[in-house]
LUMDREN-525464 format. One record per residue: x, y, z of N, C-alpha, C in turn. Coordinates in steps of 0.2 Angstrom, whole numbers, plus 5000, padded with zeros to 4 digits. Layout:
// LUMDREN-525464
XYZXYZXYZ/...
//
This chain:
// LUMDREN-525464
493150124843493650094840493150004839/493849974840493549894838492849874842/492249864842491949814848492249744847/492349734854492649674857491849614863/492149554857491849524863492249454863/492049414869492249344870492049294864/492649254862492449224859492149134860/491149154860490849104863490649084858/490548994858490148934853489348984852/489348984853488549004855488149064857/487649124856487449154859487249164866/487649204871487549194877487149264879/486449284881486449354885487049354892/486949424894487449464896487149464906/487349454910487049444916486949514917/487449564916487549654917487749674914/487549724912487849764907487749834908/488249874907488349924909488549974902/487850024903487950074896487750154898/487950174891488250264890488750274896/489150234896489650244901490250294897/490850314899491650324897491950254901/492050234897492450154900492850164899/493350144903494250184902494250104902/494350084896494650004897495349964901/495650024898496250014901496749934896/496449974888496849874883497549914880/497649904875498349904873498549964870/497850014869498050054863497450114867/497350094875496950144879496150144879/495850114873495450114869494950154872/494550204873493950234879493150224875/492650154877491950154875491350184878/490950144876490350174878490150114883/489750044884489950024887490449924888/490049894893490249834894489549794896/489749744895489349684898489749644903/489749594906489549524909489149474910/489649394908489049344910489549304915/489649274921489749244926490249284928/490849274928491049304931491749334928/491649324923491849354915491649434911/492049464908491749514905491549484897/491049514896490749484888491049504882/490849574882491049604877491149714881/491449744877491349784878491649834873/491149874873491149894863490449964866/490150004857489550014858489150004861/488550044864488050034865487649984862/487549994856487449934852487649874850/487949894848488549794851488249754860/488249794864487949774867487449784871/486949794867486249794867486049704864/486649694858486149634856486349574861/486849574867486749524874486549564875/485949584878485649614883484649544882/484849514886484249494886483549514891/483149454890482649474895482849494907/483349434906483349444914484249504914/484449524910485049574911484849604913/485549644919485249694923485549744919/485249774917485349854914485749904918/486249934920486549994922486750074918/486150104918486550174914486950214915/487650184915487950254920487850324918/487650344914487550414914488250474912/488450404908489250474906489650474912/489550434916490250444924490650354919/491250354922491650344925491650264923/491850214920491750144921492450124920/492750084926493450044923493349964926/494049974926494549914931494349904936/494549864941494449874950495149904951/495049934955495849974955496149924962/496849914960497349844964497649894967/497649884972498149914976498849874976/499449894974500049844975500249864983/500249894986500549894995500349944996/499649885001499449905006499449855013/499449875019499449825024498849825028/498649795024497749775023497349735028/497949715036497649715041497649755045/498149785045498349845049497949895050/497649915044497249965042496649955045/496449885044495749865045495449855055/496349845056496049875064495849935064/496249985062496150085067495350065065/495350085072494550085075494150045079/494649985075494349905076494949885079/494949885085495449865090496149925090/496249935088496750005089496650085087/496750095092496350155092496650195088/496050275085496650285077496750365079/497350375077497550455079497850505073/497550465067497750475062497350575062/497850615055497850675057496950715058/496650655055495850685058495850665065/495950625067495650635075495950655077/496550685076496950725084497350765081/497350855085497950885081498650925085/498550855091498950895098498950825101/499550855104499750775110499150795117/498750815116498450855122497850795119/497750775114497150745109497150665109/498050675110498150595110497950545119/498150615122498250595130497550595132/497150625129496450595129496250535127/496150525125496150465121496550405124/497050425127497250355130497250365136/496850425140496450405147495750385146/495550375139494950365139494950275141/495550265138495550165135495750155143/496250185147496650175152495750155156/495350195156494850195161494450125159/494550105156494050035151494649985152/495249985151495549915154495749875160/495949825160496049805166496849825166/497149805171497949845173498349795171/498949825164499349785162498949755156/498449775155498049755145498649855144/498749805138498949865133498549905130/498549945130498350025125498850065117/498550045113498750015108498450105102/499050125099498550205094499150195089/498750225085499050215076498850285076/499650295069499350355064499350425067/500050435071499850525071500750525068/500650585068501250635064501350695067/501850695070502450725073502250785070/502250785062502450855057501650905059/501150845060500550885058500250905064/500450895070500450905078500450985081/500251005081500151065085500951095087/501051035092501751035095502151035093/502251015085502850965081503250935083/503050895085503650835093503350805091/503750745093503350655096502850665103/502850655108502550635114502950595116/502950635122503550565128503150535132/503550495134503350435139502950435146/503450545147503150545155502350555154/502450585146501550625144500950575147/501150505142501050455142500950405150/501350435154501550375160500750415166/500750485163500250535168499550525169/499250495159498650475158498650395160/499150335159499150265160499550255165/499750245172500250235172500150165174/499850105175499750065176499450015170/499450035162499750015155500150015153/500549965149500949965143500449995137/500850085135500450105127501050095122/500750075117501050105115500750145110/501050205104500850255101501150245094/500950225088501350185084501350265077/501850295075502150335069501450305066/501250365060500950355054501050315048/501850315050502550285043502450205047/502350205051502350125055503150105059/503550125058504350145056504550145062/504050195069504450225076503750205077/503750235085503350215091503650255096/502850285100502950305109502950245108/503350245117503250195124502950225127/502650195133502750235140503150205142/503350215152504050165158503650105156/502850095158502450045160502949985154/502750035148502949975142503849965139/504050005142504649995141505049965146/504849965152504849895159504849835156/503949825152503949775154504549715148/504449745143505049755138505549755138/506049765145506549785147506849825140/506849875139507049945136507349975142/508249975142508450025148508950075146/509050055138509450095136509650105128/509950155124510050155120510650095116/511050085120511450045117511349975117/510549965118510349885119509949865108/510149905107509849945097510249965091/510649985087510749995083510750065083/511350105083511050195082510750225081/510250255082509750295079509150275085/509050205084508250165084508150185091/508350205095508250225102508550285106/507850335107507950405105508150425113/508650455114508650475120508550585122/508550585129508750665127509350705129/509350745130509950775130510350775135/510350725140510350695147510650625146/510350615141510350515138509950465141/509450525145508950475145508350475140/507850405141507450375136507150445134/506750465128506250475127505450435129/505350385125505350345125505050335117/505250375111505350365104505850295105/505450265098505950195096505850205088/506250175085506150195078506650105075/506250095071506450045067506649965070/506949925066506949875073507049865082/506949935084507049925092506249915092/505749975088505249975088504749905087/505049885080504549825077504549755080/505049775083505449695088504749705094/504649765097504249765103503749755100/503449765094502949755092502549675094/503249645096503049555094502549565103/502749605108502549605115501749585113/501849645109500949665107500549645106/500049595110499849515105498949535105/499049535098498049545095497749495096/497049465099496749395099496649405093/496449335090496249315083495449355082/495049355087494449415084494549455083/495049495089495249575083495649545075/495849495077496349505069495849505066/495249445065494649445060494049505061/494049545067493849605065494249655061/494649685062495149705058494649685051/495249625046495149595041494449605037/494049595042493049615039492949695035/493349735042493349795042493749825035/494449795035494649825029494349795022/494049735022493849705016493249765016/492849775020492249845018492549925015/493249915017493649985017493449975009/493949925006493949925000493649904996/493149904998492549884992492149944991/492150004997492050064997492250084992/492850064992493450114987493450084978/493250044982493350014973494049984972/494149974975494649924975494849854975/494949814969494549734969495049704972/495949694973496249664973496649704977/497249664983497549704988498349654984/498849694985499549664989499649684997/499549635000499749635008500549665009/500649715011501349725012501649695019/501049655025501249635029500849675036/501049615041500749645046501149575053/500549555054500949505061500949425058/501349415055501449355055501149285053/501449225057501049195053500149155056/499849205060499249195063498749235057/498949315055498749355049498849345044/499249285040499349235036498649185034/498649155040498049095042497449125041/497249185042496549215045496549245037/496949255036496949295030496549235022/496949185022496749145019496349115021/496249095028495149075028495049125026/494949155029494349225025494349235018/494749225013494849235005494349155005/494349105008494049065003493249055006/493449075013492649075013492249135012/492649165008492249215004492149275012/492349285015492249325024492549385018/493149385015493249435012493349425005/492949465002492949484993493549494989/493549554992494249574989494849504986/495349524982495749494978496349504983/496649454987497049464990497949424990/498549474988498849434986499549444992/499849404999500149455003500949445000/501349465003501949485004502149425009/502849405008502949345015503449395019/503049455025503349455027503149485035/503549495040502849515046503449575047/503149615053503149695059503649685062/504149635063504249605071505049635067/505049635064505749675064506549625061/507249655061507449635054507449545057/507849515061507849445063507449395063/506649435067506049405065505949375058/506149455055505849445047506049415042/506749375046507249335042507249265044/506749265049506549175052505949185048/505649205048504749195045505049195038/505749215032505849215026505949125026/506549135031506649045031506049015029/505849015036505348975035504748935029/504648995023504348985018505148975014/505448995012505748965009506048885009/505848875017506248775017505548735013/505148775011504748715012504348705006/504948735002505048734992504348744987/503848804992503348814989503548904987/503248944981503648994980503149034977/503249074975502749144972502249124969/501749124969500849134965500649054966/500849024972500348984975499649004976/499348974974498749004977498049014972/497649034971497149034965496849124964/496249144960496349214962496049274966/495749224971495649254980496149264982/496549204981497149184987497749184985/498349224982498749184983499649254983/499949164984500749224989500949264983/501249314985501649354982502349374984/502749394985503349424983503649404991/504449394994504549404998505049474999/504849495003505049565007505349565011/505949605010506649645017506249725018/506449765024506449815025507049855026/507249885021507949915023508049965024/507550015025507750075029507150105031/507050155034506650205036505750235033/505750275035505050305030505250385026/504950395021504850475019504750535023/504450515026504050555030504250565039/504750505042504550515047505350545052/505850575046506050555042506550535042/506650475039507250395044507150375039/507150385027507350335026508150375024/508650285022509250295020509350325013/509850365015510150455008510750445009/510750435003511750474999511750545003/511550585001511450635004511150685010/511550685015511150715022510350735019/510050755025509350795022509350855022/509050895019508850975018508851025023/508450985027508451045034508851005038/509150965039509650955044510350915040/510750955041511650895036511850845044/511450835048511550795052511550735053/510750715045510450645043510550635039/510350555040510350535032510250475034/509450485038509450415038509450335041/509050305042509350235045509450165039/509850145037509950085037509850045038/509449995037509249925041509549865040/509449845033510149825028510649845024/511349805028512049815024511949805020/512349805012512349815008512449705007/512949675011513149605011512649545014/512049575015511349585017510849575014/510649615011510249625005510249555000/511349554996511549514993511549444995/511549425002511249325003510449325004/510149425006509549385006509049364999/509449404994508849394986509349334984/509849314984510149274982509949194984/509649194990509249134994508749164989/508149194991507649204987507449184980/507949204976508049214969508149114969/508549084973508749004968508048974973/507649004978507048964980506548984973/506549034969506049054964505649104964/505449124972505249164975505249244973/504749284970504849374967505049404973/505549444971506049444976505349544976/505549584985505249634983505649674992/505549734991506049754999505749834999/505449835005505449915006505949955007/506250005001506850034999506550124999/506450135001506350244999506850304998/507550275003508050325002508450304996/508750344991509250314985509650294988/509950314993510550254997510150164995/509650155000509250105001509150054993/508850124989508550064985509250054980/510150104979510350054977510550004980/510849994986510749924991510249864984/509849874987509149804983509349814973/509749884971509649874964510549824963/510949854968511549834967511449744969/510949714974510849654975510649604967/510149634966509749594960510449584954/510449674952511249674946511449594950/511849574954512449524955512049474954/511249444958510749384957510849374946/510649414948510549414938510849394936/511449434934512249414934512449354932/512449314941512449244941511949194937/511149244938511049174937510249204932/510549214927510049254920509449234922/508949274921508149224921507449284919/507349274913506849304911506149324915/505849354913505149374917505149364924/505649394929505749394937505349454941/505049494935504749564940505049554948/505549574951505449574955505549674956/505149674961505149724965505449794969/505249844969505649874973505149924975/504749924983504149964988504450004987/504050094986504350134988504650194983/505150154980505450174979505650254978/505650274983505450364984505950394980/506650414981507050454980507550424973/507450464970507850404964508050474960/508550444954508950514949508850474942/509250504937509250474932509550424933/510150424936510350344934510250304938/509850294943509350234948508750224941/508750254939508050254934508150194927/508650244926508950184919509050134924/509450104931509550034930508850004933/508350034936507949994936507449954932/507550024927507450034919507549934917/508349934916508749894916508749834915/508549834922508649754927507749744926/507549804924506849754924506249764930/506549794933506249794943505649844942/505149814944504349854945504449894951/504549984950504550004954503750004958/503550014965502750004969502950104971/502350134966502750214970502050214972/502050294976501550294982501250394981/500950394975500750474975500550534979/500050454983499850474986500150514993/500450484994501250525000501250604999/501550604991501250674989500750724991/500150664989499750734992499350754999/499850705005499750735011500450775013/500850735011501650765014502150805010/501850855006502150894998502550945000/502250965008502651035010503450985014/503150935017503750925023504250895015/504050835010504550825005504950885004/504650945003504951015002505151035008/505451015010505851035016506250945019/506150915018506650875018507250855014/506950865008507450845003507550884996/507050934996507550994992507251004986/507850964980508050964973507950894972/507750874976507850794978507250784974/506550814975505650794974505650794965/505950824964505950834956506150724952/506450704958506450624955506150594962/505450604965505350574971504650564968/504650484969504150444965504050454960/504450474952504650484948504050444942/503650474942503050424939503150434929/503250494927503450524923504050504919/504550504924505050484919505150414920/504550364925504550304924504350294915/503650354913503650324907503950344902/504450384902504650404897505550354897/505450324903505950264899505850184901/505150154898504650134899504950094904/504750114909504650054916503950044916/503949984920503149974925503249984930/502750034932502550064939501950024942/501750034947501050024948501050064955/500550044959500250094963500250064970/500550104975499950104984499950124987/499550134991499150174995499650154999/499750115004500450105009499850115016/499150115014498650135021499050075028/499050085032498650145033499250195037/499850205029500150275031499650345030/499450315024498950365019498150335019/497850345017497050325015497250285010/496550245013496850185006496250205000/495750254998495350304993495950314989/495850274982496250314978496550354971/495550414977495650474975496550504978/496850464982497450534985497850494982/497850454977498450434974498450484968/497650464963497550524958497950574960/497550604964497650674965498650694965/498750664971499450664969499750644963/499650604961500250574954499950674946/499250674948499150744942499350794942/499350804950499550864952500050904957/500250814959500750844963501050914969/500350894970500250984977500050934982/500150974989499750954992499150994995/498850914997497850934996497651014999/498151025007497751075009498251155008/498951125008499051185006499251204997/499051174994499151144985499951174985/500251154989501251214987501151144982/501851154981502051094974502551074976/502551014973502950964974503450894968/504050944964504150894958503650894952/503350944950502550934947502950944940/503650944939503950894932503850794932/503750784937503550724937502650714936/502050764936501550754931501550704929/500750684928500650624925499850644921/499550594918498850624914498350574919/497850574919497250524923497350464917/497550454913497250414910498150354912/498650394913499250344915499450334922/498850354926498750354934498550294932/497950294930497250234929497650174929/498250174924498450104923499050074923/499350134930499850114934499650074939/498750114940498350074946497750024946/498049984938497549944937497949874933/498249874926498549854924499149824926/499449884929500449874932500249864936/499649834939499449824947499849744946/499149714941499149644939499649634936/500149664932500749644930501349624935/501349684943501749694945501549614950/500949554947500549524952500949444946/501249454939500949404939500249384935/499849414932499149434932498849474928/499449494924498949544918498649494912/498449444915498149404909497449364910/497149384916496749374918496349444924/496749484925496549554926496949624924/496549664927496849764925496649794921/496349754916495949784910495249734907/494749804906493949784903494149754897/494549684896494449654892493949594890/493549564884493249524885493949464887/493349394893493549374894493849364902/494349414902494649434910494149434914/494549434920493849434927493249504927/492949494928492149534931492549584936/493049604937493149654942492949694940/492549764942492349834936492149904945/492549934942492249994949491850044941/491150064944490850134942491050204947/491250254945491350304949490650384949/490750414952490450474953490350534947/490950534944490950554938491350524931/491350574927491750564920492550594922/492650544925493750564927494250604921/493950574917494150584914494350674908/493850714912493450764909493650814917/493550774922493250824927494150824931/493850894932494150944936494850914940/495550904937495950874942496150904950/496050964951496150974956495550974962/494750934959494350934963494250834962/494450814960494650754961494550704967/494750734973494750724980493550704982/493550724976492650734976492250684974/492750634970492550594966492450504971/491850494969491750434974491850374973/491550294974491250274972490750234973/490450224965489750214965489550144965/489650104963489950024962490250004960/490549954966490949914962490749824966/491149794957491049724959491749684957/491549634960492449554960491749494957/492049484951491849414947491249414945/490949494942490349484942489649494947/489949494951489549484959489349574959/489049614960489149674963488949684973/489849674974490049684981489849754985/489749814982489549854984489449904981/488649944981488550004980488350064985/488450144981488350154986487550194986/487350214994486750224995486450314995/486550354987486450404987486050454995/
//
């Protein structure tokens, strides 16, 4: 590899130097170097150990990587940053690591009820009915039995649905299925409410659940801590609790309470109508995408067009493989999406949408195509979040329209068995990373935490193995990619999706010194053991912000 260094006017010694490393540069030609050094908040030089020694002075901190991977910090291009941080910090965590049955959930609710005042909300998040012993959602009557005097909200891991007890339903005046769109309020065979609400019904009720600023700040601080521990140096926040969260995020980035770089999407989690109003408020100001600095910068406008892959509730062209009566829930119709895309486009915001099923993805592609035909724009970098179920035609349209899909291979790691059951042969084009590479489609990577773990190894494992971590059941293994491929998607492509590839996403002289050192050389490490890889050190702006204690 040709040694590189910043074009400096005079000799300057490095502040920090990593030597004896496997440096995955993610440069244009994917060079692997031995060493990298930084000065201030920038990368000074990349190359052989001998080159870096020339920039090593008496005060340079020299780190011997001992053959481990040194690479750009991970850029999580789709994560619900604050929502994730709130787990165990104001919101009870009921993910598959904490509960295995409905009985376990009831015990946690009962414990919360014993310390809450009457009328105070009990909020839980993270359960997956597919992974519970009972293989079903909890019922409102079960929640009533342990918390009759408190409203209860128990959010499924996908955040697209949740179960409420009778107190909560009465408080929010939900009395019948006819109050919302078909399929959003679930009833039993006798027409009685089960407590399970989906999509807009669930999300609009979430507005009744008020979290204090102190709780939100604790969640923000916790999320920052988790990111640094996992080598994540930038996040694209896919939305949470509206204007209060946006303000607190901006302040936390400004005073460096939050070290990780945050790019918030213009989106709230309170349902379709609330989301429209939230977007309109931003469009009316005249500001647009990229307002901010290197620590906090506005991202794209986002809408949510359908449900989730694992619910399953995403909008599909053909019925689900396990249930021929299901095609999911389509929240935004074509004319509505077209109108919003047109507004956003004219306001010069970058646009994106949660679109999971192939029907929802097609709606967004149709809308983008119409807008670009009416008002051609170079380098628009519009996105589709998830873009999970595709086919050859969809992939070609994504390419031809220069759309950036944000993929979630971590979903394969934890849901492969369910995906095979729900979608059958369609998994061959689910999160189709290899097909994207073959069609020159730039795709970025998002964990979608708290839907999955923020740990990037879940995404790496899913991308290179295409199988379930627990069972090793294969899921669309024709879409496997190599380690270098997924690292590029998780770094440079994430920067590209945010118009920031000129300042980060690769280890090249002059770029921001956002660097992570891993516990292993992942280029040669057994792919089935990737979950054992840990973050040893995280650096942002040339400052070590996390160091693992052995």
